[in-house]
C-alpha positions as a Markdown table, in Angstrom:
| # | Residue | x | y | z |
|---|---|---|---|---|
| 1 | Met | 107.4 | 183.7 | -184.2 |
| 2 | Arg | 108.0 | 183.1 | -188.1 |
| 3 | Glu | 110.3 | 186.3 | -187.8 |
| 4 | Thr | 112.3 | 184.9 | -185.1 |
| 5 | Arg | 112.7 | 181.6 | -186.6 |
| 6 | Ala | 114.0 | 183.2 | -189.9 |
| 7 | Met | 116.5 | 185.3 | -187.8 |
| 8 | Phe | 118.3 | 181.9 | -186.8 |
| 9 | Ala | 117.8 | 180.1 | -190.3 |
| 10 | Arg | 121.2 | 180.5 | -191.5 |
| 11 | Ile | 124.0 | 180.9 | -188.7 |
| 12 | Leu | 127.6 | 181.8 | -189.4 |
| 13 | Phe | 129.7 | 180.7 | -186.6 |
| 14 | Ser | 133.2 | 182.3 | -186.6 |
| 15 | Thr | 135.7 | 180.4 | -184.4 |
| 16 | Asp | 139.4 | 180.6 | -183.5 |
| 17 | Phe | 139.3 | 177.2 | -181.7 |
| 18 | Ser | 139.7 | 178.8 | -178.4 |
| 19 | Ala | 137.8 | 178.0 | -175.1 |
| 20 | Ser | 135.6 | 180.9 | -175.5 |
| 21 | Ala | 134.8 | 180.0 | -178.7 |
| 22 | Asp | 133.8 | 176.4 | -177.6 |
| 23 | Ser | 131.4 | 178.3 | -175.4 |
| 24 | Ala | 129.5 | 180.0 | -178.2 |
| 25 | Phe | 129.7 | 176.9 | -179.8 |
| 26 | Arg | 127.5 | 175.1 | -177.3 |
| 27 | Val | 125.2 | 178.0 | -177.6 |
| 28 | Val | 125.0 | 177.7 | -181.5 |
| 29 | Lys | 124.4 | 174.0 | -181.6 |
| 30 | Arg | 121.2 | 174.3 | -179.5 |
| 31 | Leu | 119.6 | 176.9 | -181.8 |
| 32 | Lys | 117.9 | 174.3 | -183.8 |
| 33 | Ala | 114.8 | 174.8 | -181.4 |
| 34 | Ala | 115.1 | 178.4 | -182.5 |
| 35 | Gly | 114.7 | 177.7 | -186.1 |
| 36 | Ala | 118.3 | 177.2 | -187.2 |
| 37 | Gln | 118.5 | 175.0 | -190.4 |
| 38 | Glu | 122.2 | 175.6 | -191.4 |
| 39 | Val | 125.4 | 176.6 | -189.8 |
| 40 | Ile | 128.2 | 177.8 | -191.5 |
| 41 | Leu | 131.4 | 177.1 | -189.8 |
| 42 | Leu | 134.1 | 179.6 | -190.5 |
| 43 | His | 137.7 | 179.8 | -189.5 |
| 44 | Gly | 139.6 | 182.7 | -190.7 |
| 45 | Gln | 143.6 | 182.2 | -190.6 |
| 46 | Asp | 145.2 | 185.6 | -190.0 |
| 47 | Glu | 147.5 | 186.3 | -192.6 |
| 48 | Gln | 149.2 | 189.0 | -190.5 |
| 49 | Ala | 150.0 | 186.4 | -188.0 |
| 50 | Met | 151.0 | 184.0 | -190.7 |
| 51 | Lys | 153.3 | 186.1 | -192.6 |
| 52 | His | 156.6 | 184.7 | -191.3 |
| 53 | Arg | 155.5 | 181.0 | -191.6 |
| 54 | Ser | 156.9 | 178.6 | -194.3 |
| 55 | Pro | 154.6 | 177.4 | -197.2 |
| 56 | Glu | 154.9 | 174.0 | -195.4 |
| 57 | Gln | 153.9 | 175.4 | -192.0 |
| 58 | Leu | 150.9 | 177.0 | -193.6 |
| 59 | Ala | 149.8 | 173.9 | -195.6 |
| 60 | Glu | 150.0 | 172.2 | -191.9 |
| 61 | Phe | 147.9 | 174.7 | -190.3 |
| 62 | Asp | 145.5 | 174.8 | -193.1 |
| 63 | Arg | 145.4 | 170.7 | -192.7 |
| 64 | Thr | 144.9 | 171.1 | -188.9 |
| 65 | Asp | 142.1 | 173.8 | -188.8 |
| 66 | Ala | 140.2 | 171.9 | -191.8 |
| 67 | Glu | 140.3 | 168.5 | -189.4 |
| 68 | Arg | 139.0 | 171.0 | -186.7 |
| 69 | Leu | 136.4 | 172.5 | -188.7 |
| 70 | Glu | 135.2 | 168.9 | -189.7 |
| 71 | Lys | 135.2 | 167.7 | -186.2 |
| 72 | Leu | 132.9 | 170.6 | -185.4 |
| 73 | Cys | 130.6 | 169.9 | -188.3 |
| 74 | Lys | 130.1 | 166.3 | -187.2 |
| 75 | Thr | 129.0 | 167.4 | -183.9 |
| 76 | Met | 126.9 | 170.1 | -185.4 |
| 77 | Ser | 125.1 | 167.6 | -187.6 |
| 78 | Leu | 124.1 | 165.4 | -184.7 |
| 79 | Phe | 121.7 | 168.3 | -183.7 |
| 80 | Gly | 120.1 | 168.2 | -186.8 |
| 81 | Met | 121.3 | 171.1 | -189.0 |
| 82 | Gln | 123.1 | 171.2 | -192.3 |
| 83 | Val | 126.8 | 172.3 | -191.6 |
| 84 | Arg | 129.3 | 173.8 | -194.0 |
| 85 | Pro | 133.0 | 174.3 | -193.1 |
| 86 | Val | 134.9 | 177.2 | -194.3 |
| 87 | Leu | 138.4 | 178.0 | -194.1 |
| 88 | Arg | 139.6 | 181.4 | -195.4 |
| 89 | His | 142.7 | 183.4 | -195.3 |
| 90 | Gly | 143.2 | 187.3 | -194.6 |
| 91 | Asn | 141.8 | 189.5 | -191.9 |
| 92 | Pro | 139.5 | 187.2 | -189.7 |
| 93 | Ile | 137.0 | 190.3 | -189.0 |
| 94 | Lys | 136.8 | 191.2 | -192.5 |
| 95 | Lys | 136.7 | 187.4 | -193.7 |
| 96 | Thr | 133.8 | 186.8 | -191.5 |
| 97 | Leu | 132.0 | 190.0 | -192.7 |
| 98 | Ala | 132.4 | 188.9 | -196.4 |
| 99 | Thr | 131.5 | 185.4 | -195.8 |
| 100 | Ala | 128.3 | 186.7 | -194.3 |
| 101 | Gly | 127.5 | 188.8 | -197.1 |
| 102 | Glu | 128.3 | 186.0 | -199.9 |
| 103 | Met | 126.5 | 183.3 | -198.1 |
| 104 | Glu | 123.4 | 185.4 | -197.1 |
| 105 | Val | 123.6 | 184.6 | -193.4 |
| 106 | Ser | 120.9 | 185.7 | -191.1 |
| 107 | Leu | 122.9 | 185.6 | -187.8 |
| 108 | Ile | 126.8 | 186.1 | -187.0 |
| 109 | Ala | 128.0 | 184.2 | -184.0 |
| 110 | Leu | 131.1 | 185.3 | -182.4 |
| 111 | Arg | 133.0 | 184.3 | -179.3 |
| 112 | Ser | 133.0 | 186.5 | -176.4 |
| 113 | His | 136.2 | 187.5 | -174.2 |
| 114 | Ser | 135.2 | 190.8 | -173.0 |
| 115 | Arg | 135.1 | 191.8 | -169.5 |
| 116 | Ser | 132.1 | 194.0 | -170.0 |
| 117 | Ala | 129.4 | 191.6 | -170.9 |
| 118 | Val | 126.5 | 194.3 | -170.9 |
| 119 | Arg | 128.5 | 196.6 | -173.2 |
| 120 | Glu | 129.5 | 193.7 | -175.4 |
| 121 | Met | 125.9 | 192.5 | -175.8 |
| 122 | Leu | 125.0 | 196.1 | -177.0 |
| 123 | Ala | 128.0 | 197.0 | -179.2 |
| 124 | Gly | 130.1 | 193.9 | -179.7 |
| 125 | Ser | 133.6 | 193.3 | -178.5 |
| 126 | Thr | 135.3 | 194.8 | -181.6 |
| 127 | Phe | 133.4 | 198.2 | -180.9 |
| 128 | Glu | 134.4 | 197.9 | -177.1 |
| 129 | Lys | 138.1 | 197.5 | -178.2 |
| 130 | Arg | 137.7 | 200.4 | -180.5 |
| 131 | Ser | 135.9 | 202.7 | -178.4 |
| 132 | Lys | 139.0 | 202.5 | -175.8 |
| 133 | Thr | 141.5 | 203.7 | -178.0 |
């Protein structure tokens, strides 16, 4: 049981604030019983998608996303876990992996939007997308 609890000790939850991310968030906030002690809430702003935005628009996106992360933090703290918001710019996948390494997380939680739930559980949606090309 100790190994299982350690697996959930520090969770990185990467969100894009979508409905499917909200579904994943509902699962993550209940992981206290499994040993979760800390949750790092990450939003990676995709620089590729933002490259044609003005500095003012980028600042507004940052402000809005920081507020969204804080709201999620408040909700998560009600479940008795330490929470840390992180907002990064760049490729969301690369930023998620880099953040996981920097913060020595034990588990990465991601949203699901794939149609093949079994395949995704086994390999992940990014792998599934790449395997179709």
